N, C-alpha and C positions, 0 to 999 in steps of 0.2 A: 948499978952498972947492968946494961941490957945483955943478956946472955947471948952468946954467939950460937947460930943455928948449926946443928950437927950436920955432917955429910948425908946421913940418911934423911933426916928432916928436909934438908934442901932438895934432895932428889925427889922425894915425895911431893913436896909443894910444887916443884917444877912439872911433874907428872900431872897433878890436878889442873894446872894452868894450860898445859898443852891438850889435855882432854877437852877442857872447856873451849879452847880455841878451835880444836877439831870439830866439836859438835857444832859450834857457831858457824863454821864453813859449811857444814851439811845442811843448815837450816834453809828451807827454800826461800828464795828472794820474792820480795813483794812484786807482784804483776798486775797487769790490768790497765785499761785505758778507755776513754769514751770512745763513741763511734768514730771511725774514720769518715772522712769527708762523703765518700760514695754511700756508705750506709746511713749517714745523716741525711743525705738527699732523698735516699729511698724512704726513710721514715717519714720525712715531710710529705712526700707523695702519697704514702698510704693513709696518712692522717687526713690530708686534703680530700682523698677519695672516700673517707668515711669508713674505712675498713678497720674493724676492731676484733677480728676473729683470726685464728691461725690461717695464713694464706700462702699459697705457692706463688712466688713472683718470678716472672720470666723477663729477663732484660733482653729485649728484642734486638737492640743494637748489637750486642755481644752475640746473640744468636746468629745474626746475619753475618757477622764477621767469622764466626766458626764455620757456617755453611760455605762461605767463600774460600776458607782455608782448605777445608776438606775437598772441595771442587778443584782447587788448584793442585792439591797433592795428588789427586787421582789423574788429573791432566788429560782427561778423555781417553786414557789408555784402557780403561775398564768402565763398565756400566755401574751405576750406583743404585742400590736398593735400600729404601728407608725402613728401619725396624719399627713396625707398628707398636709393639708392646712397650717399646721404650720412649715413645713419643705419643702417648695415648690421648690425643685431642685432634680432632678434624682440622680446626684452624692452624694448629701448630704444623700439622702434616701438609696442609695447603701451602703455608708459608715456605716450608722447606722444599716443597715440590716446586713451587715457582722459582725459588733461589738456586736450586740445584739442576733444574730442568729434567726431573724424572717423575714418571707416574708409577714406578715400580715400588712395591711394598711387600714386606715380609710380614705374614700374619700368623699368630700362634694360637688362635682360639676360635671356636665356632661363633660366639657372639660377636667378636670383632669382624669376622668374615661376613657375617650377615649385615652388619652395620655398614661396612665398606662398600659391599656390593649394592646395597640400597642407596646410600647417600653420595658415593663417589663411584659411579658406574664405568668411568673411564679407566679406573685402576688396573694395573697389571700385577696379579697377586701370585706369590710363592708362599706356600705354607712352610713355617719355620720348624715345625716338629710334626710327626705323624699322628694323626688323630684317629680315634677308634672309628671303624666303618660306620657305626651308628650315628656319628657326628656328621659324617659326610652325606649319609641318607637324609638326615634332618635338614641339612643345608638345601638340598634339591627339593624337599618338600615345602620348604618355607620361602624359596626364592621369590624375591619381589619383582614385579614387572618394570624394572628400572632401565632396562637396555643392557645390564651386565651379562656378558655371554660366557659362562663358566667353560665351555668347550674351547674357547679362544683365549680367555684372560685368567684362568686359574689353573695352577699346578698344584696338585696334592703331593705331598711328600710321603714315600714309602720306604721303609727301613729293612723289610725282612720278606722272604718269599711267602711266608703265611699271610702277612698284611696285603700283600699284592694280590694274592688269590682272593681275599675278602673284597677288595676294591673291584677286582675283575668281576666277581659275582654280582656286585651292585650294579656295574655297568651293564651287565646282561639283563638283569632284572628290570631295570629302567630304560634299557635301550639308550643309555646315556654316554656320549663320547666324553672320555676323561683323559687329560694329560697327567702323566705321572713323572715326577722327578725323583731319582733315586738318592737316598742319603747314604754317604759313605763314611767310614771311620778312618779319619786321617791321623789319629793318635790320641784323641780325647777319650775314646773308649766308652762313650755314653750311649752309642747305638749306631745303627747303620750297618751296611754291608762291610764286613771285616775282611774279606778275602775275595779274590776274583772269581772263585768257584760260586760263591753265593751270589754275586753280581750276575754271573752267567745264568744261574737259575732263574733270577728275577727276570732277566732279558727274555728267556725263553717262555716263561709264564705270560709275559706281556704280549709276545708274538703270537700267542695262541688266541688273542682276542682282538679282532679288528677295531673295536671300539676304543681300545686303549692306545695311547701314543706316548712314547718315551720323550720327555722334554729337557733332560739334562740331568746334572748331579749337584749335590750340595754337601760340601765338607767343611765343617766349622773347626777352626783351628785355634781358638782363644786360649786353649790350654798352654800353648808354647810360652806365653809370657808369665806363666805361673812357675815355669821350670827354673830352678835356681841357676844363676849364671856362674856355674862352678865347672871348671875344666871343660868348657865349651858345650855343656849340656844343652843350654837353651838354643844355641844355633844348630845343634844337631836335631833337636825337636823340630825347629822351623824347617830344615831341610827334609826331614822325614815327612813332614805334612806335604810339602810341595811334591816330593817324589811319589808319595802314594797317591795323591790326586792324579798325577800325570799317568801313573800305571793303571788306575782304574779308567781313566778317560780312554787311554789306548786300547784297552780290553774292550770296551763298548764300541769303539770305532771298528774293531775287528769283527763285530758281531752284526748280523742282518737285522738290526732293531728298527722297528717303525718309528721314525723321527720326524719332526716338523720340517717343513720346506725352509723355514727361516733359521736364524741362528739358534743353538742350543742355549739353555740357561745353565751356565757352569759357575755356580755361586760359591763363594767362600768368605772367609774372614768374618769380621764383627768390629765394633768400635776398637778393641785392644790391638787388633792386628792388620787393619786395612792398609796401613803404611808399608806393610812387608810385601805387597803385591803390586806390580807395575805392568802387568799384562804379558809378561814373558813366560809365565806358567800356563798350565792348562786351563785355568779358571778364567773367565771373562767378566765376571761382575763381583762386586764386594758389597757387603751390607753394613750400614752404619746407623746407630741409633742414639745411644747415650752420649757419645762424643759430642753431638751437636750442642747439648746443654752442659757438658763437661762436669758430671758428678764426680765426687772426690775419689772414688774407686778407680777413676780413669786418670788419675795423677801419675802418668808414666811417662818415660822419656819419648815413647813414640808419639805421644799426644801433648807434648809440652808447648806446641804452638797454639793450642786452643785454651779458651777463657771460660771460668765458670759463669754460667748464664742463668742458672736457676737457684733460688734461695727460699727458705721457708721463714716467714716473718710471723711472729707471735707476740702479743701484748704481754707486758708485765702485769700481774694482778697484785702482788704484795712485795714489799721489800723490808729488810731489817738490817740494821747496821751491825747487829749482833746475833749470830746464828745460835738458836736454842734447840738443841736436839730433843727427841721424845723423852718422856719421863723414864727415868731409870738409867739412862746413858747420858745425862747432862754433863757428867764429869768428864766422859770421853770426849764430848764436843769442845769443852773448854780446853782440855789438854791439846787437842788437835788445833784449835785456834791460836793457842799461846805458842805452839810450835810452828805453824804454818800461817802466815799473815793472809794467805789467799783463801782461808776458810773462816775468816771473821765474819763476813756478812751474808746474807742469804736473799735470793730472788726466786720468787714463785712465779712461774709463767702458765699462760693459758695452753693446756694440753701437754705434750711431750712424748717422750718414749719413741721417737721416730728414728728411721734409718737415716741419721743426719747428726752432725756435729756443730756445736756453736762456733761462729766465726766472728760475730760482732755483737756487743763490744768485747774486746779481747779479755782473756783471763777468767772466763767462767767455766767451772767444771761441775759435773753432777755430784751429789752427796753420796758417799759411800755408806754412810750410816742409814739414810732413808731409802735409798735406791731410786729406781726409776718409776714414773707415773705417767699414764696416758691422760690424766685428768689435770693435775697441777704439779708438774715436776719441779723439784728445787734444784737450784744451781747455787754454788758458793762462789764468793769472789772477795777481793781485797776492799771493795768499795770504791776503787779508783774509776770503776765503770759509771758511777754517778747515775744509776738507773732509778726511776721512780714509777709508780703505778701509771699505767697506760703508755709507757714508753715501749719500743720494740726491741725484741731480741731476735737476731738473725741466725739461722742454721744453713748449712750446706748439705744437701743430701748426699749420701754415699752412692746411690744409684737413682736412676730416673724411673724405671718401670716400677709400677705399684705406687711409688712415693708421690708421683705427680697427680695421683688420682684421690688423694686422701683429703683434699682441702676444698672441693668444690671447684668453682670456676677459677682458672689461672688468671691472676692480675698481670696485665702486660705493662711493663715500665719502659717508657721511651721519652728521652729528651726531659727527664726530670718529673714525669707526670704519669700516672696510671691512665693509659689511653684506651684500654679495652679489657673485657673480662671473657675469656674464652671457656666454654664448657668442655669437661673432660669426658672420656669414655666411662661407662659403669665399671666398677672395680671388679674384674674378672680375670681368670687366669687362662 
């Protein structure tokens, strides 16, 4: 006769079963899929174009839709300035200039200022950060005879009385008329005049030199969207930025400052915050760059109407249905694969370690055991991706500045084909 299980035995067995069920419930589900239709078409276009290196692909139809959306959102209530460093390609800037109807650009480095003044002499330039006075001197020394008139088309950004005094000395030495835009701190605390007294000192220094002309203000407010939305903190930061900008503008209006005959350049915002401005504040123009290609760092509620338009495509070099970790930790890899079906197979790509995340095919993730590589990065997956050597893996950049310049010419994707290749700016900051 079979013995009857005791109460203690019964409870112990039940606990083991429950533990097993619980662990099974915690086990990761198998994920992954082949390329979606969009990326399958993109793969065919790249293959047809004979591209077999890591490549930055720009979907120009999506770019045009984004530009139209940004233009509609601004609605003519403010001017638009394109952020040069986030769109580091003359052909890309030309396309957006045509689509948005602006010649205004914000520039952040001497090399890009030199390039723009030489190759696009009709540009209206506002510097996006204060440069050492030696960089400004170098610009005038190397200015090409392109027709670009810095006294009319260029605004240097100054942030302190000390820097303004240096620029004033340069103007005197060269007998060079210069337009100076004052950077103001509207809450980011990265730099710029932080109080009205500082602004007043800067205005008086400028007034002492007839060669200098005050051209406006620049107050960058992207920090507001990083503020946690707790107890109204984000909205208070937004309002503080608006109020501070208005306060500084009113202070400058009360001073007898040598200003241009035309409108001042009262610049604010950036891609994360341009939607917060409707022309009712003191500022009269907004800057936009990365939002035009919608890098993933810009997946925010304020930019939800825009679409990702830039991707990194890179070939697969090797694949394996079974991931074998390096010698000495094979057991750990086997245990991980036994527990997580999404770590069974391995895909080695051409390049890697970019400011980007894989988006197609779905279900790929970097190996925690081997880590990142800029040469042949390994990604793990379930095998559902069905990748083979020479197939493409697609990444979405987290930002556009710097990333767009890492791959040589940009491959322009339009109507199922690669229709052009656009040279990018040299990689400089």
